[in-house]
PDB file of N, CA, C and O in Angstrom:
ATOM      1  N   ALA A   1      98.083 115.591 -20.816  1.00  0.00           N
ATOM      2  CA  ALA A   1      98.456 114.367 -19.563  1.00  0.00           C
ATOM      3  C   ALA A   1      98.749 114.677 -18.051  1.00  0.00           C
ATOM      4  O   ALA A   1      99.033 115.768 -17.557  1.00  0.00           O
ATOM      5  N   GLN A   2      98.634 113.654 -17.532  1.00  0.00           N
ATOM      6  CA  GLN A   2      99.530 114.582 -15.962  1.00  0.00           C
ATOM      7  C   GLN A   2     100.794 114.791 -15.456  1.00  0.00           C
ATOM      8  O   GLN A   2     101.235 115.321 -14.435  1.00  0.00           O
ATOM      9  N   VAL A   3     101.355 114.148 -16.592  1.00  0.00           N
ATOM     10  CA  VAL A   3     103.231 114.140 -16.452  1.00  0.00           C
ATOM     11  C   VAL A   3     103.321 115.427 -17.028  1.00  0.00           C
ATOM     12  O   VAL A   3     103.885 116.195 -16.248  1.00  0.00           O
ATOM     13  N   ILE A   4     103.008 115.926 -18.018  1.00  0.00           N
ATOM     14  CA  ILE A   4     103.672 116.673 -19.268  1.00  0.00           C
ATOM     15  C   ILE A   4     103.283 117.805 -18.321  1.00  0.00           C
ATOM     16  O   ILE A   4     104.197 118.629 -18.308  1.00  0.00           O
ATOM     17  N   ASP A   5     101.959 118.269 -17.277  1.00  0.00           N
ATOM     18  CA  ASP A   5     101.493 119.826 -17.570  1.00  0.00           C
ATOM     19  C   ASP A   5     102.225 120.100 -15.746  1.00  0.00           C
ATOM     20  O   ASP A   5     102.033 121.161 -15.151  1.00  0.00           O
ATOM     21  N   ALA A   6     103.093 118.841 -15.085  1.00  0.00           N
ATOM     22  CA  ALA A   6     103.409 118.739 -13.718  1.00  0.00           C
ATOM     23  C   ALA A   6     104.588 119.309 -13.981  1.00  0.00           C
ATOM     24  O   ALA A   6     104.922 119.706 -15.098  1.00  0.00           O
ATOM     25  N   THR A   7     105.866 119.431 -12.069  1.00  0.00           N
ATOM     26  CA  THR A   7     106.296 120.619 -12.120  1.00  0.00           C
ATOM     27  C   THR A   7     107.027 119.542 -11.856  1.00  0.00           C
ATOM     28  O   THR A   7     106.662 118.608 -11.142  1.00  0.00           O
ATOM     29  N   PHE A   8     108.399 119.671 -12.595  1.00  0.00           N
ATOM     30  CA  PHE A   8     109.644 118.807 -11.562  1.00  0.00           C
ATOM     31  C   PHE A   8     110.914 119.090 -11.269  1.00  0.00           C
ATOM     32  O   PHE A   8     111.580 119.734 -12.079  1.00  0.00           O
ATOM     33  N   GLU A   9     111.464 118.654 -10.058  1.00  0.00           N
ATOM     34  CA  GLU A   9     112.737 119.892 -10.036  1.00  0.00           C
ATOM     35  C   GLU A   9     114.403 117.663  -9.735  1.00  0.00           C
ATOM     36  O   GLU A   9     114.198 116.450  -9.697  1.00  0.00           O
ATOM     37  N   VAL A  10     115.202 118.237  -9.674  1.00  0.00           N
ATOM     38  CA  VAL A  10     116.057 117.781  -9.777  1.00  0.00           C
ATOM     39  C   VAL A  10     116.585 118.496  -7.942  1.00  0.00           C
ATOM     40  O   VAL A  10     116.233 119.545  -7.403  1.00  0.00           O
ATOM     41  N   GLU A  11     117.436 117.487  -7.477  1.00  0.00           N
ATOM     42  CA  GLU A  11     118.994 118.556  -6.501  1.00  0.00           C
ATOM     43  C   GLU A  11     119.933 118.162  -6.916  1.00  0.00           C
ATOM     44  O   GLU A  11     120.169 116.954  -6.953  1.00  0.00           O
ATOM     45  N   VAL A  12     120.746 119.074  -7.351  1.00  0.00           N
ATOM     46  CA  VAL A  12     122.246 118.945  -7.073  1.00  0.00           C
ATOM     47  C   VAL A  12     123.356 119.008  -6.549  1.00  0.00           C
ATOM     48  O   VAL A  12     124.337 119.225  -7.259  1.00  0.00           O
ATOM     49  N   ASN A  13     123.467 118.852  -5.320  1.00  0.00           N
ATOM     50  CA  ASN A  13     124.222 119.414  -4.308  1.00  0.00           C
ATOM     51  C   ASN A  13     123.532 120.748  -3.833  1.00  0.00           C
ATOM     52  O   ASN A  13     123.728 121.947  -4.033  1.00  0.00           O
ATOM     53  N   GLY A  14     122.285 119.701  -2.830  1.00  0.00           N
ATOM     54  CA  GLY A  14     122.188 120.847  -2.440  1.00  0.00           C
ATOM     55  C   GLY A  14     121.094 121.512  -2.534  1.00  0.00           C
ATOM     56  O   GLY A  14     120.295 121.917  -1.690  1.00  0.00           O
ATOM     57  N   GLN A  15     121.164 121.609  -4.079  1.00  0.00           N
ATOM     58  CA  GLN A  15     120.701 122.784  -5.054  1.00  0.00           C
ATOM     59  C   GLN A  15     119.538 122.149  -5.601  1.00  0.00           C
ATOM     60  O   GLN A  15     119.672 121.101  -6.233  1.00  0.00           O
ATOM     61  N   ARG A  16     117.882 122.914  -5.344  1.00  0.00           N
ATOM     62  CA  ARG A  16     117.414 122.028  -6.752  1.00  0.00           C
ATOM     63  C   ARG A  16     116.709 123.182  -8.629  1.00  0.00           C
ATOM     64  O   ARG A  16     116.086 124.193  -8.954  1.00  0.00           O
ATOM     65  N   ILE A  17     117.229 122.344  -9.037  1.00  0.00           N
ATOM     66  CA  ILE A  17     116.984 122.854 -10.090  1.00  0.00           C
ATOM     67  C   ILE A  17     115.784 122.071 -11.167  1.00  0.00           C
ATOM     68  O   ILE A  17     115.535 120.910 -11.493  1.00  0.00           O
ATOM     69  N   PRO A  18     115.211 123.486 -11.498  1.00  0.00           N
ATOM     70  CA  PRO A  18     114.350 123.112 -12.868  1.00  0.00           C
ATOM     71  C   PRO A  18     114.370 121.942 -13.490  1.00  0.00           C
ATOM     72  O   PRO A  18     115.388 121.988 -14.181  1.00  0.00           O
ATOM     73  N   ALA A  19     113.773 120.770 -13.679  1.00  0.00           N
ATOM     74  CA  ALA A  19     113.577 120.191 -14.852  1.00  0.00           C
ATOM     75  C   ALA A  19     112.669 119.485 -15.830  1.00  0.00           C
ATOM     76  O   ALA A  19     111.647 119.395 -15.149  1.00  0.00           O
ATOM     77  N   THR A  20     112.340 118.829 -17.196  1.00  0.00           N
ATOM     78  CA  THR A  20     111.324 119.318 -18.179  1.00  0.00           C
ATOM     79  C   THR A  20     111.086 117.460 -17.714  1.00  0.00           C
ATOM     80  O   THR A  20     111.864 116.747 -17.080  1.00  0.00           O
ATOM     81  N   ALA A  21     109.974 117.167 -18.204  1.00  0.00           N
ATOM     82  CA  ALA A  21     109.223 115.422 -18.172  1.00  0.00           C
ATOM     83  C   ALA A  21     109.178 115.695 -19.492  1.00  0.00           C
ATOM     84  O   ALA A  21     108.808 116.817 -19.839  1.00  0.00           O
ATOM     85  N   SER A  22     109.522 114.787 -20.395  1.00  0.00           N
ATOM     86  CA  SER A  22     109.148 114.809 -22.007  1.00  0.00           C
ATOM     87  C   SER A  22     109.246 112.922 -22.561  1.00  0.00           C
ATOM     88  O   SER A  22     110.004 112.001 -22.259  1.00  0.00           O
ATOM     89  N   PHE A  23     108.236 113.028 -23.338  1.00  0.00           N
ATOM     90  CA  PHE A  23     107.586 111.501 -23.094  1.00  0.00           C
ATOM     91  C   PHE A  23     108.690 111.146 -24.804  1.00  0.00           C
ATOM     92  O   PHE A  23     108.203 110.297 -25.551  1.00  0.00           O
ATOM     93  N   ARG A  24     109.805 111.693 -25.176  1.00  0.00           N
ATOM     94  CA  ARG A  24     110.006 111.582 -25.724  1.00  0.00           C
ATOM     95  C   ARG A  24     111.554 111.844 -25.273  1.00  0.00           C
ATOM     96  O   ARG A  24     111.852 112.817 -24.581  1.00  0.00           O
ATOM     97  N   PRO A  25     112.696 110.702 -25.816  1.00  0.00           N
ATOM     98  CA  PRO A  25     114.556 111.212 -24.698  1.00  0.00           C
ATOM     99  C   PRO A  25     114.758 112.254 -25.170  1.00  0.00           C
ATOM    100  O   PRO A  25     114.262 112.662 -26.220  1.00  0.00           O
ATOM    101  N   PHE A  26     115.628 112.922 -24.358  1.00  0.00           N
ATOM    102  CA  PHE A  26     116.782 113.553 -24.874  1.00  0.00           C
ATOM    103  C   PHE A  26     117.731 114.140 -25.179  1.00  0.00           C
ATOM    104  O   PHE A  26     118.335 115.209 -25.091  1.00  0.00           O
ATOM    105  N   TYR A  27     117.726 112.527 -25.829  1.00  0.00           N
ATOM    106  CA  TYR A  27     119.400 112.309 -26.837  1.00  0.00           C
ATOM    107  C   TYR A  27     119.197 112.004 -27.813  1.00  0.00           C
ATOM    108  O   TYR A  27     118.086 112.376 -28.191  1.00  0.00           O
ATOM    109  N   ASP A  28     119.961 111.239 -28.784  1.00  0.00           N
ATOM    110  CA  ASP A  28     119.403 109.883 -29.357  1.00  0.00           C
ATOM    111  C   ASP A  28     120.714 108.739 -29.879  1.00  0.00           C
ATOM    112  O   ASP A  28     121.481 108.548 -30.823  1.00  0.00           O
ATOM    113  N   PRO A  29     120.385 108.242 -28.701  1.00  0.00           N
ATOM    114  CA  PRO A  29     121.152 106.678 -29.266  1.00  0.00           C
ATOM    115  C   PRO A  29     121.986 106.150 -30.617  1.00  0.00           C
ATOM    116  O   PRO A  29     123.076 105.591 -30.739  1.00  0.00           O
ATOM    117  N   ASP A  30     121.085 106.535 -31.466  1.00  0.00           N
ATOM    118  CA  ASP A  30     121.637 105.768 -31.920  1.00  0.00           C
ATOM    119  C   ASP A  30     121.648 106.615 -33.235  1.00  0.00           C
ATOM    120  O   ASP A  30     121.229 106.425 -34.377  1.00  0.00           O
ATOM    121  N   ASN A  31     122.254 107.556 -32.641  1.00  0.00           N
ATOM    122  CA  ASN A  31     123.046 109.624 -33.339  1.00  0.00           C
ATOM    123  C   ASN A  31     122.238 109.380 -35.031  1.00  0.00           C
ATOM    124  O   ASN A  31     122.984 109.364 -36.010  1.00  0.00           O
ATOM    125  N   GLU A  32     120.996 109.236 -35.190  1.00  0.00           N
ATOM    126  CA  GLU A  32     120.129 109.162 -35.983  1.00  0.00           C
ATOM    127  C   GLU A  32     119.314 111.331 -36.446  1.00  0.00           C
ATOM    128  O   GLU A  32     119.038 111.999 -37.443  1.00  0.00           O
ATOM    129  N   ARG A  33     119.304 111.439 -35.367  1.00  0.00           N
ATOM    130  CA  ARG A  33     119.055 113.244 -35.758  1.00  0.00           C
ATOM    131  C   ARG A  33     120.463 113.905 -35.354  1.00  0.00           C
ATOM    132  O   ARG A  33     120.286 114.899 -34.650  1.00  0.00           O
ATOM    133  N   ILE A  34     121.948 113.593 -35.636  1.00  0.00           N
ATOM    134  CA  ILE A  34     122.716 113.878 -35.646  1.00  0.00           C
ATOM    135  C   ILE A  34     123.423 114.704 -37.298  1.00  0.00           C
ATOM    136  O   ILE A  34     123.937 114.116 -38.249  1.00  0.00           O
ATOM    137  N   ARG A  35     123.226 115.956 -37.154  1.00  0.00           N
ATOM    138  CA  ARG A  35     123.950 116.969 -38.608  1.00  0.00           C
ATOM    139  C   ARG A  35     124.449 117.946 -38.311  1.00  0.00           C
ATOM    140  O   ARG A  35     124.334 118.935 -37.586  1.00  0.00           O
ATOM    141  N   LEU A  36     125.270 117.315 -39.285  1.00  0.00           N
ATOM    142  CA  LEU A  36     127.314 117.685 -39.584  1.00  0.00           C
ATOM    143  C   LEU A  36     127.089 118.322 -40.283  1.00  0.00           C
ATOM    144  O   LEU A  36     127.981 118.919 -40.885  1.00  0.00           O
TER     145      LEU A  36
END
């Protein structure tokens, strides 16, 4: 997919930081994947 193959950056305090695109969430809002 074009979105996954593209490169992204996020600007934080005037500095550009590389970012990763994903179709899956980077967090688990329902805590389904947490293992203790």
